[in-house]
Every structure is written in structure tokens, then in C-alpha cells.
C-alpha positions as CSV (number, residue, x, y, z in Angstrom):
1,M,21.6,1.4,4.5
2,V,24.1,-1.4,3.9
3,A,27.6,-1.4,5.4
4,R,30.4,-4.1,5.2
5,E,33.0,-5.0,7.8
6,D,35.5,-7.7,7.3
7,G,33.2,-9.3,4.7
8,K,30.2,-9.1,7.0
9,V,27.1,-7.3,5.8
10,W,25.3,-4.9,8.1
11,L,21.9,-3.2,7.7
12,V,22.4,0.2,9.4
13,N,19.1,1.9,10.2
14,Y,18.9,5.8,9.9
15,A,22.2,6.1,8.0
16,L,22.6,7.3,4.4
17,P,25.0,6.2,1.6
18,G,28.5,7.8,2.1
19,E,28.0,8.8,5.7
20,V,30.3,8.0,8.6
21,V,28.2,7.0,11.6
22,E,28.5,5.3,15.0
23,A,26.1,2.4,15.3
24,E,25.2,-0.3,17.8
25,P,24.2,-3.9,16.9
26,R,20.5,-4.7,17.2
27,G,20.3,-8.4,16.3
28,K,19.4,-9.9,13.0
29,Q,16.7,-9.3,10.3
30,G,16.2,-12.0,7.7
31,G,19.7,-13.4,8.4
32,V,21.4,-10.0,8.1
33,A,23.0,-8.3,11.0
34,V,21.2,-5.1,12.0
35,A,22.7,-2.0,13.6
36,R,21.1,1.3,14.7
37,T,22.8,4.7,14.1
38,T,23.6,6.4,17.4
39,R,25.7,9.3,16.1
40,V,26.3,10.9,12.7
41,V,30.1,11.7,12.4
42,E,30.1,12.9,8.8
43,P,26.6,13.6,7.5
44,S,25.6,13.2,3.9
45,P,24.7,16.4,2.0
46,Q,21.3,14.6,1.4
47,R,20.6,14.4,5.2
48,V,17.7,16.7,6.4
49,V,16.0,17.2,9.7
50,A,13.1,14.8,10.2
51,K,9.7,16.5,10.3
52,C,8.2,14.2,12.9
53,P,9.2,14.3,16.6
54,H,8.7,10.5,16.8
55,F,11.1,9.7,13.9
56,G,13.8,7.3,15.0
57,E,11.6,5.7,17.6
58,C,8.5,4.9,15.6
59,G,8.8,2.1,13.1
60,G,6.4,3.7,10.6
61,C,8.8,5.8,8.6
62,Q,12.4,4.9,7.8
63,W,13.6,7.7,5.5
64,Q,12.5,11.1,6.9
65,H,16.2,12.0,7.4
66,A,16.8,11.9,3.6
67,A,15.9,14.8,1.2
68,Y,12.9,13.8,-0.8
69,A,14.7,13.9,-4.2
70,H,17.3,11.5,-2.7
71,Q,14.5,9.2,-1.5
72,L,13.3,8.9,-5.1
73,E,16.9,8.2,-6.3
74,L,17.3,5.4,-3.7
75,K,14.0,3.9,-4.7
76,R,15.1,3.7,-8.3
77,Q,18.3,2.0,-7.2
78,V,16.4,-0.6,-5.1
79,V,14.2,-1.5,-8.1
80,E,17.2,-1.7,-10.5
81,E,19.0,-4.0,-8.1
82,A,15.9,-6.2,-7.5
83,W,15.5,-6.6,-11.3
84,A,19.3,-7.2,-11.8
85,R,19.2,-10.0,-9.1
86,A,16.3,-11.6,-11.1
87,G,18.4,-11.4,-14.4
88,L,16.4,-8.4,-15.7
89,R,17.3,-4.9,-16.9
90,L,15.1,-2.1,-15.8
91,P,14.3,0.0,-18.9
92,P,16.7,3.0,-18.7
93,D,13.8,5.5,-19.4
94,T,11.8,4.3,-16.4
95,P,10.4,7.4,-14.6
96,V,10.2,7.8,-10.9
97,L,6.9,9.6,-10.3
98,G,7.2,11.5,-6.9
99,M,4.9,13.8,-5.1
100,E,4.9,17.6,-5.1
101,D,4.1,17.6,-1.4
102,P,5.2,14.2,0.1
103,W,3.3,14.8,3.4
104,R,-0.2,14.2,4.8
105,Y,-0.9,11.7,2.0
106,R,-2.3,8.7,3.9
107,I,-6.1,8.4,4.0
108,R,-6.0,5.2,6.1
109,G,-4.1,4.3,9.2
110,E,-4.1,1.4,11.7
111,F,-3.2,2.5,15.3
112,E,-2.3,0.2,18.2
113,A,-3.9,0.9,21.6
114,V,-1.4,1.8,24.3
115,P,-2.4,1.6,28.0
116,T,-0.8,4.5,29.9
117,A,-1.1,5.9,33.5
118,K,-3.6,8.4,32.1
119,G,-5.6,5.8,30.1
120,W,-5.7,4.7,26.5
121,R,-3.7,6.3,23.8
122,F,-2.9,5.2,20.2
123,G,0.3,4.8,18.4
124,F,2.6,2.6,16.3
125,H,5.1,-0.2,16.9
126,R,8.6,0.8,17.5
127,L,11.1,-0.1,14.9
128,R,11.7,-3.9,14.9
129,S,9.8,-4.3,18.2
130,H,6.5,-5.5,19.6
131,L,6.5,-2.5,22.0
132,V,4.1,0.3,21.0
133,L,4.9,4.0,21.0
134,A,2.1,6.4,21.8
135,I,2.1,9.3,19.3
136,D,0.8,12.8,19.2
137,T,1.4,13.6,15.6
138,C,2.0,11.7,12.3
139,P,2.7,14.0,9.4
140,I,2.3,11.4,6.7
141,H,-1.4,10.9,7.7
142,D,-4.3,13.1,6.6
143,L,-4.6,15.8,9.3
144,R,-8.2,14.6,10.1
145,I,-6.9,11.2,11.1
146,E,-4.3,12.8,13.4
147,E,-7.0,15.0,15.0
148,A,-9.3,12.1,15.5
149,L,-6.9,9.9,17.6
150,P,-7.3,11.9,20.9
151,A,-11.1,11.9,20.5
152,F,-11.3,8.1,20.2
153,A,-8.8,7.7,23.1
154,K,-10.9,10.2,25.3
155,A,-14.2,8.4,24.5
156,A,-12.6,5.0,25.3
157,N,-11.3,6.3,28.6
158,E,-14.6,8.0,29.6
159,L,-16.5,4.7,28.9
160,Q,-13.7,2.7,30.6
161,L,-13.3,0.3,27.7
162,A,-11.0,-2.7,28.4
163,E,-8.9,-4.9,26.1
164,V,-8.8,-2.5,23.2
165,Q,-6.4,-3.7,20.6
166,N,-6.3,-1.2,17.7
167,L,-8.2,1.5,15.8
168,L,-8.6,1.6,12.0
169,L,-9.4,5.0,10.5
170,T,-10.1,5.9,6.9
171,V,-11.1,9.4,5.7
172,E,-13.1,10.2,2.5
173,P,-10.7,12.2,0.3
174,N,-13.5,14.3,-1.1
175,G,-16.0,14.2,1.7
176,R,-16.4,14.6,5.5
177,G,-16.8,10.9,6.2
178,L,-14.6,9.2,8.8
179,L,-14.8,5.4,8.6
180,W,-13.8,3.8,11.9
181,R,-13.4,0.4,13.4
182,L,-12.3,-0.4,17.0
183,R,-11.0,-3.9,17.6
184,F,-10.5,-5.7,20.9
185,R,-8.2,-8.5,22.0
186,G,-9.8,-11.9,21.7
187,R,-13.6,-12.0,21.0
188,E,-15.3,-8.7,20.8
189,P,-17.0,-8.0,24.2
190,R,-20.4,-6.5,24.8
191,W,-19.6,-2.8,24.9
192,P,-21.6,0.5,24.5
193,R,-20.8,1.0,20.8
194,D,-23.6,3.5,20.1
195,E,-22.7,5.6,23.2
196,F,-19.0,5.5,22.2
197,A,-19.8,6.7,18.6
198,R,-22.0,9.4,20.0
199,R,-19.3,10.7,22.3
200,V,-16.7,10.6,19.5
201,G,-19.1,12.5,17.3
202,E,-19.4,15.2,19.9
203,L,-15.6,15.5,20.1
204,L,-15.3,15.6,16.3
205,P,-18.2,17.8,15.1
206,Q,-16.5,18.5,11.8
207,A,-16.5,14.8,10.8
208,V,-19.3,12.4,9.8
209,L,-18.7,9.1,11.6
210,L,-19.2,6.0,9.4
211,D,-19.1,2.5,10.9
212,D,-20.0,0.4,7.8
213,A,-18.8,1.9,4.5
214,M,-17.5,5.1,2.9
215,T,-17.5,6.7,-0.5
216,L,-14.3,6.9,-2.6
217,E,-14.5,9.1,-5.6
218,F,-12.0,9.7,-8.4
219,W,-12.3,11.0,-11.9
220,D,-16.1,10.7,-12.3
221,F,-16.4,7.3,-10.7
222,S,-17.9,6.5,-7.3
223,F,-17.0,3.5,-5.1
224,R,-18.1,2.1,-1.8
225,A,-15.2,0.9,0.5
226,R,-15.2,-0.8,3.9
227,S,-12.6,-1.1,6.7
228,D,-12.1,-4.8,5.9
229,T,-11.4,-4.2,2.1
230,F,-8.2,-2.9,0.6
231,V,-8.0,0.7,-0.6
232,Q,-4.8,2.5,-1.7
233,T,-3.7,4.6,1.3
234,N,-2.2,7.4,-0.9
235,Y,-5.2,8.8,-2.7
236,R,-3.2,11.5,-4.6
237,Q,-0.7,9.0,-6.0
238,M,-3.4,6.4,-6.6
239,L,-4.6,8.6,-9.5
240,V,-1.0,8.8,-10.8
241,L,-0.6,5.0,-10.6
242,Y,-3.9,4.3,-12.3
243,E,-3.2,6.8,-15.1
244,T,0.2,5.2,-15.6
245,A,-1.2,1.6,-15.7
246,L,-4.1,2.6,-18.0
247,E,-1.8,4.4,-20.4
248,M,0.4,1.2,-20.5
249,L,-2.6,-1.1,-20.9
250,K,-4.2,1.0,-23.6
251,P,-7.5,-0.9,-23.5
252,G,-9.5,-0.6,-26.8
253,A,-13.2,-1.0,-27.6
254,E,-12.7,-4.6,-28.7
255,D,-10.5,-5.7,-25.8
256,R,-11.7,-8.1,-23.1
257,V,-9.5,-7.6,-20.1
258,L,-8.6,-9.7,-17.1
259,D,-8.2,-7.9,-13.7
260,L,-6.5,-10.2,-11.2
261,Y,-6.6,-9.5,-7.5
262,A,-9.3,-7.0,-8.4
263,G,-10.3,-5.9,-4.9
264,I,-13.4,-3.6,-4.8
265,G,-13.0,-2.9,-8.6
266,T,-11.4,0.5,-8.8
267,I,-9.1,-0.5,-11.6
268,S,-11.8,-2.8,-13.2
269,V,-14.3,0.0,-13.5
270,A,-11.7,2.4,-15.0
271,V,-10.6,-0.2,-17.5
272,A,-14.2,-1.2,-18.4
273,R,-15.0,2.3,-19.6
274,Q,-12.4,2.0,-22.4
275,S,-12.8,-1.8,-23.2
276,A,-15.4,-4.3,-24.3
277,S,-15.6,-5.9,-20.8
278,V,-13.6,-6.8,-17.7
279,S,-13.4,-10.2,-15.9
280,A,-12.4,-9.4,-12.3
281,I,-10.9,-12.1,-10.1
282,E,-10.9,-11.6,-6.3
283,E,-10.7,-14.0,-3.3
284,N,-12.1,-11.8,-0.5
285,P,-15.9,-12.2,-0.3
286,R,-16.4,-8.7,1.1
287,A,-14.4,-7.2,-1.7
288,V,-16.4,-9.3,-4.3
289,Q,-19.7,-8.1,-2.8
290,L,-18.5,-4.4,-3.0
291,G,-17.0,-4.9,-6.4
292,R,-20.3,-6.0,-7.9
293,L,-22.0,-3.1,-6.2
294,N,-19.4,-0.7,-7.6
295,A,-19.8,-2.1,-11.1
296,R,-23.5,-1.4,-10.8
297,I,-23.0,2.1,-9.4
298,N,-20.8,3.1,-12.3
299,S,-22.7,1.1,-15.0
300,A,-19.5,-0.7,-15.8
301,K,-19.2,-3.9,-17.8
302,V,-17.4,-5.9,-15.0
303,E,-18.1,-9.5,-14.2
304,Y,-16.7,-10.9,-10.9
305,L,-15.2,-14.4,-10.8
306,P,-14.8,-15.1,-7.0
307,G,-11.9,-17.3,-5.8
308,K,-8.1,-17.6,-5.7
309,V,-6.6,-16.3,-8.9
310,E,-4.7,-19.5,-9.7
311,T,-7.9,-21.6,-9.3
312,V,-10.3,-19.3,-11.2
313,L,-7.9,-18.9,-14.1
314,R,-8.1,-22.6,-14.8
315,Q,-11.7,-22.1,-15.8
316,V,-10.9,-19.3,-18.3
317,R,-10.8,-20.2,-22.0
318,I,-7.7,-19.4,-24.1
319,G,-8.2,-16.6,-26.5
320,R,-11.0,-14.9,-24.6
321,H,-8.9,-12.0,-23.2
322,S,-6.5,-9.9,-25.1
323,A,-5.0,-8.1,-22.1
324,A,-4.6,-8.5,-18.3
325,I,-3.8,-6.2,-15.4
326,L,-2.8,-7.5,-12.0
327,D,-2.0,-5.9,-8.6
328,P,-1.2,-8.8,-6.2
329,P,-0.3,-8.5,-2.5
330,R,3.3,-8.0,-1.4
331,A,4.1,-11.8,-1.7
332,G,3.4,-11.6,-5.5
333,C,1.8,-14.3,-7.5
334,E,1.6,-18.0,-6.8
335,P,3.7,-19.9,-9.4
336,A,0.4,-21.6,-10.5
337,A,-1.1,-18.1,-11.2
338,V,1.8,-17.2,-13.4
339,A,1.6,-20.6,-15.1
340,E,-2.1,-20.0,-15.9
341,L,-1.5,-16.5,-17.2
342,L,1.2,-17.9,-19.5
343,R,-1.3,-20.6,-20.7
344,L,-3.9,-17.9,-21.5
345,G,-1.3,-15.8,-23.2
346,P,-2.9,-12.3,-23.3
347,E,-1.1,-10.0,-25.7
348,R,-0.5,-7.3,-23.1
349,V,0.1,-7.7,-19.3
350,V,0.4,-4.7,-16.9
351,Y,1.8,-5.8,-13.6
352,V,1.4,-3.4,-10.6
353,S,3.4,-4.3,-7.5
354,C,4.3,-3.0,-4.0
355,E,7.3,-5.2,-3.5
356,P,10.2,-4.9,-6.0
357,S,11.7,-8.4,-5.3
358,T,8.5,-10.4,-5.9
359,H,7.7,-8.1,-8.9
360,A,11.1,-8.9,-10.5
361,R,10.7,-12.6,-9.7
362,D,7.3,-12.8,-11.4
363,I,8.3,-10.6,-14.4
364,N,11.3,-12.9,-14.9
365,A,8.9,-15.9,-15.0
366,L,6.7,-14.2,-17.6
367,V,9.8,-13.3,-19.7
368,Q,10.9,-16.9,-19.5
369,G,7.4,-17.8,-20.7
370,G,7.6,-15.7,-23.8
371,Y,6.9,-12.1,-22.8
372,R,9.1,-9.0,-23.3
373,V,9.3,-6.0,-20.9
374,R,8.3,-2.9,-22.9
375,R,8.0,-0.2,-20.2
376,A,8.2,0.3,-16.5
377,A,7.5,3.1,-14.0
378,I,8.1,3.7,-10.3
379,V,5.3,5.5,-8.5
380,D,6.1,6.8,-5.0
381,M,3.0,5.8,-3.1
382,F,4.8,5.8,0.3
383,P,7.1,8.9,0.8
384,Q,9.3,8.9,3.9
385,T,9.3,5.1,3.9
386,Y,11.3,2.4,2.1
387,H,8.1,0.9,0.5
388,I,8.0,1.1,-3.3
389,E,5.2,0.7,-5.9
390,S,6.2,-0.1,-9.5
391,V,4.4,-1.1,-12.7
392,A,5.5,-2.8,-15.8
393,L,4.1,-3.4,-19.3
394,L,4.9,-6.8,-20.9
395,E,3.9,-7.9,-24.4
396,R,3.9,-11.3,-25.8
397,S,6.9,-11.9,-28.1
């Protein structure tokens, strides 16, 4: 939370608005002085006991000490302030779509390897630190991921693996598959991969170990996903997000739709069912390969145009697409991508974002270019953390 002292702004970790706390300085972050709460003198009525024993040391969650309803209020405030700084007004009827059960929601996790006196363990970076904290539990991850960590550590120790860097795990939401990828520091050495997988499989008999790709199913679609391609980490809220975005886009049978930053095509395929066709633009070659496969699996009218969004859009003809949907990385769109979108001028644009400041910046650029914000929604994809997903509908004036 933000505190002020003699005109100086402090970012105080693990404090809540209205609280009186004792805190100690911890350097700077983005030019702002940072302090860490050491004692709560007068707690907020919104303060709760954190569920995770590692909370306060681990850098993964920042808000477990806040009641969940209050987390949603804070996220709305963050989005409102980001829009206000960009000269925009968040529509007053913007809903904040939270979770009924805001725990055990992550189907993917990346865990750093920690060498200890008893061998390898896995964990997360400490808050604002390169040091890694070995963990025993993580209540925001699917329980199957938590249960898998000691098995992977045990196999690594038995086979005396060296220079392990991290472990990436993804579980199939509707299956037994566990997609895994172990990475090493520097170039990958020669190591007994098959023997390692066999030993992990013995330790996790309830899982089906997958080392190449897994199946992701929602509604009546089926997709192939890999460790090196993006998937939404919160499967339950992914469905809420997609329903919200599709309801805003309202693709019709005559609509040709652009999907920018399309990834493996989860949104493209869903949009294609209700529209004439989808042109999907994606830079990652692996994602393009999987996206084309996923379009075939689901018999979807999706054409992939590989490359950077701002480059590929230059080849697209004006008037060909009546609507666009985009879900860029945290940094938002390159100015050239926004300029190309304005040149093409689709009637409706649905913009999904995981970073309120860049979302507001790009929406402002679209508004300056002749669009009007019609609706917005905040979808809580990342409970217990300060990360925020939001979506907005813009229509050409």
C-alpha cells in the first residue's frame, strides 16, 4: 500500500489501507521508496490470517492478508486509477468478477531449484530478491502440482542431477496428465531423462507424465498445449474471461474477425464458431504450429498469419475485418500495432489485458483515434496477488 511522509511516497508491503504499521526501509522499486511491514499496530477490519505458511517471505502472493472481497475492491480501485491517469473514465457499471473459491486455481507453475544440505528442493524467489525460498505448500496451485514437487526433487537427488535451474509443471484441468519440463543452467547436459521420468512416475502413480504436449479442454473444444506456449494459468476464470470477451465481441455469421497475439488459438477457435472466419496473428513459431493444429482438431475457420502483430497488420486490407480481439503481453501493444489497428478501423475492438497501466494507455490511443469505450469488466484471474486482468469493448465512433 502507499504511504506518505513529509511529501515522500512510500510503497509499504503487507500493509492495508487505513492501518497503522511499523515498517523498515527496503530500498527502491521503480524510483519509489519501499518499506516492509514489521508490526501491525492498528489492523484493518479487512485483515485476515494468511492461509500459506510461506506468506510474507515468498514473493508469489502479495495480498493473502486481505479479505477476498476487499482484494476485489482494491483491484477495481487500481484499474480506475490507471484509467484516470490516462485521461479515461472506467465505466461505472464495470463488474469485478471474482471467484467463489479463490484457492488452488493455478494449473501451471514455474519453480526454482534450491540446493540444500539434503539435496534439491523447489520454491519461489523471495519478495524483491534473487534468493530462492524452498516451499512445502502453495495453496494457489492445483494440489496435484504441490504433491508433484517432492517427487521431482527426490528423483533429481537419487540420480544426482547437477546444475538444475527450474521446473515447469502444468496439469490437465480435466485429465490425469502432468506436463513437465526440467531446465538446467547453461546448455542442457547429457542426463538420464528417461530414467528420471520413470522414477517420477513411480513416485506419482496417480499422474500420467507428459513431456511434450497436453490436452486442454473447455466447452466442447479440445486444444494441444506445450510448456513453451502460453496458457491461462487460472482455468476456472479463463472460462469467465472468454465468456465475457465473447459476449462483448458478439461475433455474427457475417463477421470476419482479427485475433491479435493469438497464441495457440483458444480464443480464435471459440470466436470462429460464431463468425465467418478468424485471422489469427502470432509471433511464436511453436504457438503458430499448435494453433494450426488446434484449428484442424476443432474444424474451426481460423487462418494463421505468423509474425509480429505490427508487421503482419500492414499486409491486411482495409474493410476486410469488422471486428478485432486482442490479448497482448503485459507490455501492451507497440505504438505501430495500435496505428495499424486504427488504419484498419474494425467496427468493434475487444481488448483483454493483464496490466492496467498499459491497457489504459492503449485504450486512450484508440479513443484518440476515433473509438469510444462502451463496456469494461475486471476478471480476477490471480486471487491473493496484485495482478489484474481486465477487458474492454470499444466501438468506432
